KOLTORLO-174188 format. One line per 8 residues: number of its first residue (from 1); for each residue x, y, z of N, C-alpha, C, CB. Coordinates in Angstrom, 2 decimals. Glycine has a CB too. Layout:
BEGIN
NUM> X Y Z X Y Z X Y Z X Y Z | ...
REM end
This chain:
BEGIN
1> 170.77 138.48 109.44 170.54 139.12 110.72 169.10 138.85 111.13 170.84 140.65 110.66 | 168.90 138.49 112.40 167.55 138.30 112.91 167.48 138.77 114.35 167.12 136.83 112.80 | 166.26 138.89 114.86 166.04 139.36 116.23 164.80 138.71 116.80 165.92 140.90 116.28 | 164.72 138.73 118.11 163.51 138.32 118.81 162.97 139.57 119.49 163.78 137.15 119.85 | 161.75 139.94 119.12 161.15 141.19 119.59 159.85 140.87 120.33 160.89 142.17 118.41 | 159.54 141.69 121.34 158.32 141.50 122.12 157.35 142.64 121.85 158.64 141.41 123.64 | 156.11 142.28 121.54 155.04 143.25 121.38 153.71 142.58 121.67 155.06 143.87 119.95 | 152.85 143.28 122.35 151.53 142.73 122.68 151.59 141.55 123.62 150.83 142.33 121.42
9> 152.65 141.45 124.44 152.78 140.35 125.38 153.27 139.05 124.77 151.48 140.10 126.03 | 153.66 139.09 123.49 154.16 137.89 122.82 155.53 138.20 122.22 153.17 137.41 121.72 | 156.30 137.15 121.95 157.62 137.31 121.36 157.61 136.73 119.95 158.71 136.63 122.23 | 158.29 137.44 119.02 158.31 137.05 117.62 159.75 137.01 117.12 157.47 138.02 116.77 | 160.07 136.00 116.29 161.35 135.87 115.62 161.21 136.61 114.30 161.76 134.37 115.41 | 162.05 137.65 114.08 161.91 138.47 112.88 163.25 138.66 112.18 161.30 139.84 113.23 | 163.18 138.88 110.88 164.32 139.31 110.09 163.78 140.27 109.04 165.07 138.08 109.43 | 164.62 141.09 108.40 164.10 142.05 107.42 163.28 141.35 106.33 165.26 142.82 106.78
17> 162.10 141.91 106.06 161.19 141.34 105.07 160.11 140.46 105.67 161.97 140.56 104.08 | 160.17 140.16 106.96 159.19 139.29 107.61 157.83 140.00 107.72 159.68 138.86 109.00 | 156.75 139.29 107.37 155.39 139.77 107.57 154.87 139.20 108.88 154.46 139.37 106.39 | 154.34 140.05 109.75 153.83 139.62 111.05 152.41 140.13 111.26 154.74 140.11 112.18 | 151.62 139.36 111.97 150.30 139.79 112.40 150.37 139.87 113.92 149.14 138.81 111.91 | 150.39 141.09 114.47 150.58 141.31 115.91 149.34 141.97 116.49 151.83 142.18 116.17 | 149.30 142.07 117.82 148.21 142.78 118.49 148.14 144.20 117.96 148.41 142.78 120.04 | 146.96 144.81 118.01 146.73 146.12 117.41 147.73 147.16 117.92 145.31 146.59 117.71
25> 148.33 147.90 116.98 149.28 148.95 117.28 148.76 150.27 116.72 150.69 148.62 116.70 | 149.09 151.41 117.36 148.65 152.69 116.83 149.47 153.07 115.61 148.75 153.78 117.89 | 148.86 153.80 114.70 149.56 154.27 113.52 148.71 154.11 112.28 150.87 153.52 113.35 | 149.09 154.84 111.23 148.37 154.81 109.97 148.97 153.77 109.03 148.39 156.19 109.31 | 148.14 153.26 108.14 148.61 152.31 107.12 149.63 153.02 106.23 147.41 151.74 106.28 | 150.76 152.38 106.00 151.84 152.97 105.22 152.88 153.66 106.07 151.27 153.94 104.24 | 152.56 153.92 107.33 153.51 154.56 108.25 154.50 153.56 108.81 152.77 155.24 109.38 | 155.47 154.06 109.55 156.46 153.18 110.16 156.24 153.15 111.66 157.90 153.64 109.83
33> 156.68 152.07 112.25 156.58 151.88 113.69 157.89 151.34 114.20 155.40 150.94 114.06 | 158.23 151.68 115.42 159.48 151.25 116.02 159.18 150.33 117.20 160.33 152.47 116.48 | 159.72 149.12 117.16 159.58 148.16 118.25 160.91 148.17 119.01 159.21 146.71 117.72 | 160.87 148.64 120.27 162.12 148.79 121.00 162.35 147.74 122.09 162.16 150.14 121.62 | 161.40 146.83 122.27 161.60 145.75 123.24 162.22 144.55 122.53 160.26 145.35 123.93 | 163.52 144.66 122.24 164.25 143.63 121.52 164.94 142.74 122.55 165.28 144.25 120.52 | 164.63 141.46 122.53 165.18 140.51 123.50 166.53 139.94 123.08 164.21 139.38 123.72 | 166.72 139.73 121.76 167.93 139.10 121.26 168.18 139.58 119.84 167.83 137.54 121.31
41> 169.47 139.78 119.52 169.86 140.15 118.16 171.01 139.26 117.74 170.25 141.67 118.07 | 170.91 138.70 116.54 172.01 137.92 115.97 172.43 138.61 114.68 171.61 136.42 115.72 | 173.68 139.02 114.62 174.16 139.72 113.45 175.59 139.35 113.14 174.04 141.23 113.63 | 176.30 140.28 112.50 177.69 140.05 112.13 178.60 139.87 113.34 178.20 141.19 111.28 | 178.28 140.52 114.45 179.11 140.47 115.66 178.69 139.34 116.60 179.04 141.78 116.39 | 177.86 138.44 116.17 177.41 137.34 117.02 176.09 137.69 117.71 178.47 137.00 118.07 | 175.89 137.10 118.87 174.65 137.27 119.61 174.75 138.43 120.59 174.28 135.99 120.35 | 173.68 139.22 120.68 173.50 140.20 121.74 172.24 139.79 122.49 173.40 141.69 121.18
49> 172.40 139.38 123.73 171.27 138.90 124.52 170.94 139.95 125.56 171.59 137.53 125.18 | 169.67 140.33 125.65 169.24 141.36 126.58 168.98 140.81 127.97 168.00 142.02 126.07 | 169.06 141.73 128.95 168.80 141.39 130.34 167.81 142.38 130.94 170.11 141.37 131.15 | 166.57 142.49 130.60 165.78 141.65 129.70 165.78 142.12 128.25 164.39 141.58 130.20 | 166.15 143.40 127.96 166.15 143.86 126.57 167.55 144.33 126.19 165.12 145.00 126.37 | 167.85 144.31 124.90 169.13 144.77 124.38 169.10 146.29 124.33 169.43 144.16 122.96 | 170.05 146.93 125.01 170.10 148.40 125.06 170.42 148.97 123.68 171.15 148.87 126.08 | 169.63 149.95 123.25 169.87 150.64 121.99 169.42 149.90 120.74 171.29 150.93 121.87
57> 168.90 148.70 120.88 168.44 147.94 119.72 166.98 148.26 119.44 168.63 146.41 119.94 | 166.64 148.27 118.15 165.25 148.51 117.77 164.97 147.88 116.42 164.94 150.02 117.73 | 163.70 147.57 116.21 163.25 146.98 114.96 162.29 147.97 114.32 162.57 145.58 115.18 | 162.56 148.33 113.07 161.69 149.24 112.33 160.80 148.42 111.41 162.53 150.27 111.52 | 159.52 148.80 111.36 158.56 148.05 110.55 157.58 149.01 109.89 157.80 147.00 111.41 | 157.01 148.56 108.78 156.01 149.32 108.04 154.64 148.70 108.29 156.34 149.34 106.51 | 153.65 149.54 108.56 152.29 149.06 108.80 151.63 148.76 107.47 151.46 150.09 109.62 | 151.22 147.50 107.27 150.58 147.08 106.03 149.07 147.27 106.11 150.91 145.61 105.72
65> 148.44 146.78 107.18 147.00 146.95 107.33 146.58 146.69 108.76 146.24 146.02 106.38 | 145.38 147.17 109.08 144.71 146.90 110.35 143.50 146.02 110.04 144.29 148.23 111.09 | 143.12 145.17 110.98 141.96 144.32 110.74 141.50 143.63 112.00 142.27 143.30 109.68 | 140.59 142.68 111.81 140.06 141.88 112.91 140.09 140.42 112.48 138.62 142.32 113.31 | 140.38 139.54 113.44 140.47 138.11 113.14 139.07 137.52 112.97 141.23 137.37 114.24 | 139.03 136.24 112.59 137.76 135.54 112.49 137.10 135.46 113.86 137.95 134.12 111.91 | 135.78 135.35 113.87 135.04 135.28 115.11 135.21 133.91 115.77 133.56 135.58 114.86 | 135.41 133.93 117.07 135.42 132.68 117.84 134.22 132.71 118.78 136.76 132.50 118.64
73> 133.72 131.53 119.14 132.57 131.42 120.02 133.04 131.02 121.41 131.55 130.40 119.47 | 132.62 131.81 122.40 132.92 131.50 123.80 131.62 130.99 124.41 133.49 132.76 124.58 | 131.61 129.74 124.87 130.40 129.12 125.39 130.65 128.64 126.80 129.93 127.94 124.48 | 129.81 129.09 127.74 129.92 128.68 129.13 128.68 127.87 129.49 130.08 129.91 130.08 | 128.88 126.83 130.29 127.75 126.00 130.70 128.03 125.39 132.06 127.46 124.90 129.65 | 126.99 125.33 132.89 127.07 124.59 134.15 126.01 123.52 134.09 126.88 125.53 135.41 | 126.43 122.30 134.19 125.50 121.20 134.01 124.45 121.15 135.12 126.25 119.88 133.96 | 123.27 120.74 134.73 122.11 120.56 135.62 121.65 121.85 136.28 122.44 119.56 136.68
81> 122.12 123.01 135.86 121.71 124.28 136.46 121.00 125.20 135.47 122.93 125.00 137.03 | 120.82 124.73 134.23 120.19 125.52 133.17 120.92 126.85 132.95 118.72 125.77 133.52 | 122.24 126.82 133.05 123.07 128.00 132.84 123.86 127.84 131.55 124.02 128.24 134.04 | 123.57 128.68 130.57 124.29 128.66 129.30 124.49 130.10 128.82 123.54 127.82 128.23 | 125.70 130.43 128.42 126.01 131.76 127.89 126.85 131.60 126.64 126.75 132.63 128.95 | 126.47 132.27 125.58 127.23 132.26 124.33 127.66 133.68 124.01 126.39 131.65 123.17 | 128.91 133.82 123.65 129.45 135.13 123.32 130.48 134.97 122.22 130.06 135.83 124.56 | 130.58 135.92 121.33 131.58 135.90 120.28 132.70 136.88 120.57 130.95 136.21 118.93
89> 133.85 136.68 119.93 134.99 137.58 120.12 135.79 137.68 118.82 135.89 137.10 121.28 | 136.15 138.91 118.45 137.04 139.15 117.31 138.17 140.05 117.81 136.28 139.81 116.09 | 139.41 139.58 117.64 140.57 140.31 118.12 141.09 141.26 117.06 141.68 139.33 118.55 | 141.40 142.50 117.45 142.01 143.45 116.53 143.47 143.10 116.32 141.87 144.89 117.08 | 143.97 143.33 115.09 145.38 143.07 114.81 145.93 144.11 113.85 145.56 141.66 114.23 | 147.25 144.15 113.78 147.95 144.99 112.82 148.94 144.10 112.09 148.68 146.20 113.52 | 148.93 144.18 110.76 149.90 143.42 109.97 151.05 144.35 109.63 149.24 142.81 108.67 | 152.30 143.91 109.94 153.48 144.74 109.71 154.50 143.97 108.89 154.09 145.20 111.04
97> 155.37 144.73 108.21 156.51 144.14 107.48 157.77 144.75 108.07 156.41 144.40 105.91 | 158.68 143.91 108.56 159.92 144.37 109.17 160.83 144.89 108.06 160.61 143.22 109.98 | 161.34 146.12 108.25 162.21 146.72 107.25 163.66 146.74 107.68 161.75 148.12 106.95 | 163.95 146.91 108.98 165.33 147.04 109.42 165.47 146.64 110.88 165.83 148.47 109.22 | 166.64 146.10 111.21 167.01 145.78 112.60 168.26 146.59 112.91 167.24 144.23 112.81 | 168.16 147.46 113.93 169.28 148.31 114.28 169.77 148.01 115.67 168.89 149.78 114.16 | 171.10 148.09 115.85 171.70 147.93 117.17 172.47 149.20 117.52 172.63 146.68 117.21 | 172.85 149.33 118.77 173.54 150.54 119.22 174.93 150.65 118.62 173.65 150.56 120.75
REM end
């Protein structure tokens, strides 16, 4: 059984046991979280395709850890104008492990 779930503006292909690094989600480490924007579910009964989401479907996951990604450098420049700006960015993330996929 697998599903396609949307969180943080991105879509992920998941099945039970999958480890994911997604945009930061609220919750404590060790707690569970419910992702209810399920786009597609494939199981014993075939495909359930949402319009845009599958009604009554949800993905349950366990929060493994919170963290921040590696730093990236954002550099802006306009030639011949002596304009240069350097800035760094680190994105917050939550690592989750999918435990169950439920349908209505």
